[in-house]
N, C-alpha and C positions, 0 to 999 in steps of 0.2 A: 560613585553614588550621585544621583541627580539632586540638584539643589531645588527644592520646592518652595515657592514663595506665595503668600496670600495677601491680597489687598482688598480694601473696602472703599466703595465710592458712594456718594450721595449727591443728588442734585434736585432742585425744585425751581419752578418758575410759575409766576402768577398768570392767570388767563388774560388773553388779549383777543377780543372778538374780531379784530381786523386781520389776524394772522391765521395761517393754516396750522393744523396740529400734525406734527410729525413725531412718531415714536419708533425708535429702532429703524429709522429710514422709511417707515411706512406712513403714508398720508391717510389721515382719518377725515374723510369728507363729511361736511355737515357739523363738525365739532369745532368749537372755538379753539384757536391756537393759544400759544403762550408767548409772553413778552420775553425779550432777551436780546443781547448783543449779537448772538448767533441765530440759528434757526430755532433754538429753544428745545432741541431734541434731548430731553432729560435722560432717556435711556442710553443714548450714545455718550452723553457727558458723564453720567455716573459710572458707566463701564470704563471709559477712558481714565477717569480718576482712580478706579480700582486697579487697573493695569499699571498706571504710573506709580501708584502707591506700593504695589507689590514689588516693583522694580526699584523702589526708593529713588524715583526720578522726578520728584516734585508733584505738582498737580496741574489740572487744566488751566487754572489761573496763571501759573508760571509760564506755560507754553502758549496760551491763547488769551492774553490779557484783554479785558474790556476796553482799555484805552487804545488798543491797536486797531487803527482803521482797516488794516489789511485782513483782520479776522471778522469784521462786521458781516453778519449774514452767513458765515461759514456753515456749511451743511454738517450735521452731526456725524454722518458716515465719513466725511472727509476728516473731521477732527479726530474721530476714532482711528482712522487709518494712520494718521500721523502719530498717535499714541502708540499704535502697534509698531510703527517704524522705529520709534525711539526705544521701545522694549527690545526689539530684535537687534538694534545697534548695540545694546548693552549685553548682548549674548544670551538673551532670555527668549522664551517662546510661550505664547498663550496656550493654555491647556484646556481650561474649563471656565465657565462663568454661570452665575445664578443671579437673576434680577427679579426684583419685586417693584412693580409700578404701583404707586399709591395715588389714587384719584377716585372721586365720586363717579366720574365718567371720563372716557368712554369705556365700554366693555371691550376687552381685548380678545376674547375667545376666537372670533372669526379671523383675526389678523395675526394671531400669535405665531403661526407657522411661518408667515412671511417675515415677521420680525426676526425670528430665530435664524432663518436662512440668510437674511442680510447680515446679521451680526457674525454668523459662522463664516461667511465668505470673507469679511474684513479680517477676522481673527486668524483665518487659515486653519480652521478646525472643522470637524464634522458637525452637522446640525445637532446630533444627539449630545454634544458637549456644551450646548447652550440651553439654559433653562430660562423661560420668561413666565412670570406669574403676575397676578394682580390682586390687589385688595382695596376695598373701599374703606375709608376711615370712619364710615357710619356717622357722619356729621360731627366728628370730634375736632375738626379744624386742623388736622395734622399737616395739611398742605394749604390751608386756607382755600380760596377759590383758585386752585391751580392743580398742577400735576407734579409729582415727585417720583424719584426712583432710587432704590437702594441696590447696589451691585456688589457682588463678591467675585473676585477673579483669582485664578491660580496661574502661576507662571512656572515653567521648568527651566533650569539652568544647565550649564554644561556638566 
């Protein structure tokens, strides 16, 4: 019988006009970026946390601490790749993920397929195993003037 595990991840970063916006490894030209020790890719960070959580392997902060100068500016896809490596080293494999980006902007519809393809490649799954959705908080201040992401991921074990 396969061991099925589920993890949840969440990340949020405030806007930073001086930086580029990257979501799921996709650059959103003309949009203000977000602040952070890394590149601020909340999609990759939330998904990495979901994978690590499903594997009971800690969290992004454990493996990529803000105080570590070697992780400063690390690309989200690189961070996610490392989380996948840790999961696989534990004898688990990514199966599926579902993500919700929470932000007033940008609109994701035109870039969603590129995001899904990037994430699927890093996870080693088919694109149809990756879901990316978006919602606007309608001015409720759920992420302040920033971008957030909620992720759910499943892992299968031996």
